[in-house]
N, C-alpha and C positions, 0 to 999 in steps of 0.2 A: 279399381283396389291397388293391383299393381305400380299404379303413378304414386299413389298416397303413401305406400310402404317405401318406395325409393326413395320419395321428397323427406320421407322421415328417417331414413339411414343417413342421406346427406345433412342433415342438421345435426344429426348427432356427431356424425364427423368432423362437423367444421367445428362444434363448440370444441369437441376434443383437440384440433387443432389450435382454437384460440387460447384455449385453457393452459397447453403446453408453451404455448409460445410467451404469454405472461409470466409462467413461470421459469423461463430461460431467461428472459429479458429484467430480471432482478438487479437493483443498483448494488454496487459495491460500497460496504459501511466506512466511511474514511473518517480518520482520525481527526479532531479538531485541527484548525490550521493555527500554527505558532501566531501569538501576538507578544508584544513587548510590553508586561503591564505591572506595576507594583514596584518599580525601582528606577531610580534616577541615576544611579550609578555609572558613569562615565571612564574610558579610558582614549587616549589620543596616540594615534601611530604616526610616524614621518620618517625618511630616511635621513634628513639631518635634521637637529632640534633648532626650532626658532632662534635667532641671535638675543631676543629679550624674551625665554618663554613665560606665558602667564602660567600654564600647566605642564607636566610632565607628560614627555613625549616616550614610548616603544617604538622600538624599530621592527619590530616583528609580532605578525597577529596573534600568532600563539601565546607570546608571552604578555599582549594584553587580555587576551580572554582568561588567561590564568589569573587576571588581577581581578576579575567579577566573579566573585565567588558566590553570588546570587544573582548572576546574568546583568545584562546593560547594556550600554550602546558604546560600540567603538566607531569614533571620528577618527576618519584617514584625512589627515590635512596635506600629505605629500603622497609620495609614492611608498608603498607598502608592502615592502619586499617580503616574498614568497618563494624559497626557494629549496629546492631538492637536496642544497646541501645542509638544511636544517636537519636537524633530529626529529622523529617524528612527534616528540610531546610539544615541541616548540614551533610547529607545521601545523598544528590541529588547532582550527577552533572549536573551543569545548564550549557546547551549550548544554551539557547535560545536568549541571548545577542551577541553570535558569535557562532562559531563552536569551540567547545575543543579538542585536541586531546591528549590520556592519553597515555604515553609510560616510559619504561625503559630504554632508548637510548638517549643520548644526543652524536650529533656528529657522530666520533668514538669509545666515550665510551657507553660501556654496563654495567648495574647495574645489569642484570637478574641473579638471583639464582634460579634454581627449585628445590634443596633440600627442602624436608622438614623438617627440624632439628632443627626448631627456628630459623635460620638467614637465611629463603627464601626469596627474591626480588619480590615484587609483591602485587597486590591486596588480602586481605585477608579476604573474606567470614566465617561468623560463628565466628567472634571474641567474645568469651563466655567469656574473662575477667576472666576465671577460676571459675565463679560463677555457683555452682549448679542449680540456679534458670532461668538462661540463656541457660543452656546445650540442651534442647530440642526445642528450638525456632528455626525458620525458618528466614534467614537474605534476607535482599531483598537490591540488589544495583540498585537504582533508576536514570534513566536516563529522560535526560528532553531536548529537540530540539535538536541540532546538537553534535553529541558524536563521535568521534573515538577511538577504541583502536588497538593500534598497538606494535608489541618488547616487550609485558608485558606479565606477566603470571596471570591466576585468581587460587586463592588457594581456596580449599574449606576444612576445616579443624574442622570442628564443630561435637561434637559428642552425644551422648545421656549422661544424666547424670549417672555418676560412671562407665560409660560402653565404651567400644571402637567398638560398635556395630554400623552398618549405622543408620544415620537417616532415620527414615521414609518419608522423603520427603526431595530432594537436596534443598540447598540454590541456591537464584533465582538474576537473572540480570533481570531488569526489565525496558522494553523498553514504556514508557506512551506514551497515546494518541499524536497525533502530532509530534512525535521524529522522529529523520533520525539519525539510529547509523549504524556504520561502525566495524564491527568482523574482522579487519584485519589480512591478511596470517601471521603475526609475531604473532597473541596471541598464547598462550600455555596454557593448564589446566592440575591441580596438585591437588593431595588431600592424606589427611592422612587416614591411618587406612581402608584403602579399601573402603571409603564412597563412595556413589552416586555423580557423578558430578554435575557439576551445570547447573541448568535449565534455559530456556530462556522464557521469556513472552514478545511477541509483542502486548499491547494493540491495540484497533478497531482504525484506524488512524495511526497508526506505522509503520516506513519502516526500517526493517534492512537488511543491507549488508551484507552476510556471504560468509567469503571469507577461514575462517578456522570450520572446524568441531572439537566438543569436548563436546556440551552440550548433556546431557543424556535425555534432554525431551524438547520439544517445545509445547508450550501453546501460547491462545489468537487467538485474529480474525485482526490480522493485516496481513502484507506482507512480506515476506521473500523473500530476493534475493539471488540466489544462485550463485556464480562465475561457469563461465561454464565449467573448471576442475572438480566441485566437482559435475556433475550432474550423474555423473556415479558411483559416491561412496554411493550415498542413494537410498532409495526405500521407497514406503508409509509407512511402519512401523516405518522409523526415525521420521516421522511427525503424528503419532499417536497420537489423541487426539487435535491435532492442528485444529482449526476451522477456519481460516484465509486463504490465497492464498499463495502456495510455487511457484515461478516464476524462469526462467531464468534469465540471464543478460539482454535480449531484449523484456522481460516482457511475453513470452510464459507461460501458466499456466502448470504446472509439477503436483502440488497435491492440494488438498483442493478445494476450491470455489472463485468463482472469484467475488470479491467485487461489491456489487450494486454502479450504477452511483449515486452521491449526487443527493437529492433531493432539486432543487431550492425553496427556501422559497421567496414570497413576502413580503413587508412589509404592513403590513394592513392599508390600504388609511384612511389618515385623512382627513374629509370633514367638511369644515367649517359649522357651523349652517346656516341652510337657512332662511334669513329673507325677509318678502314677502311683498311687499306693499299693503296696503287695494285697493282691485279690486273697479274699478268705472265704473259702468255699463249705458252706454248710453242709454235711451229710444229706443226699438226697434220699429223701423217704416218697415210694411210691405208694397211693391210694389203689385199693383194686379197682381195675376197672369194670363197670357195670354198664351193659350194652342193652340200651332200650329197643322194645323191639319194631323191625322195622313196618312200615305203613307205605303201602303203596298206593297213589291215587288211581281210582277205576278208569280215568281218562287219559292212561299212558304216563310218559317220561314228560316230567315239569322241566321248562326250559328257561334260564335265568333272562330276566327283563333287561332289555338293553339302554341306557340312561342316554335319552335323548336332547337332554339339556346340552347347549354349546354355550360357551363363554366370548363375547367379543371383543375386539381389540380395545385395547384402553386409548382414551386421546381424540380428539375434535376429528372430523372430515375436513379433508381437504377444501379449500373454497372453490377450486374446479371441477371439484366432483359435484358440487350442489349445481354450479351453472349447468353440468350435462343434467343432472335430475329434472333442473327447470325447464331446458328445453325440452326435452322427451315429454315431460307435461304436458307444456304447452301445443307441441306437436300434436300428442294423442288427444288432447280434448280437441283439436282443429279438425282429425282426420272424423272424430265421432258426429261432432256436429254437420258436417260434409254428409257422411253417411247417412245421418238422420234425415236430413235437408232431400236428399235422393228417394228415399223409403218415401217420403211423403208427399213429392214429387210422382213416383209410380204409382 
């Protein structure tokens, strides 16, 4: 009998552990991945406009995105300068009014040039303008709203003043809070003078879908969503210093900390000032008190009955409770069968 009780206890403990593990391993609910739909609007970016331009070219990414009032495509045909010298509104790719795709391909035409000989085609970070006072500054590519990068090169070319030594900190792609960013599988990374590559900051509230690896550093408190075939290519060291959550495409936590659920805040109640009518009190008339004769039960003092009804909690029973109940029931039936069999044999 003791063996059967021990077995029953072990089954209950095991089912409880399994239920707890199932609850803790729940996947994060991810937002929808940005896609470019319902727009054919385009803007072109080039450092120098073509000699015979078929279309108007902007020189700044921010200026191009400002013209895409409902989202659209930015086609980079030469260098897309992006510099700390720009004002923030000129330096931000704004996808808040509609998803923006930044690419160096248009149909069957590819403008990509990975060479760093001065004729490279792509987004240039660290555009120091060959000015010594700018050479030590870290550059930030700011992304807001829904922004997709694909078939584009990210170039890092800044260096310290009068030197070709690496920068103390890499230039940075910054996903602002609330943004939804895609680093597509066609994104390439390049840099001059063996500089450290670019860093990615995902602010708290930002979600970055990563289909291509290449950033040298990841920081921030947002969410990074790794393409499934990249999961085996990274480890905890890849995201050292990242304070957010790194998950796979199903939302399963790989590294970091699962973000807390947003706290619902109720608007303060606005209460109209209470107006109270003056109280009119009628004169009190008291009826003469009539006292019934006291009758005492022969059995002694009477006690008040206690209400034994209880109300259960509202809501359904969690799934893991049913699992535990099921395991206990099966174990109990098994024990009963075994005991009955033993009695028959005896």
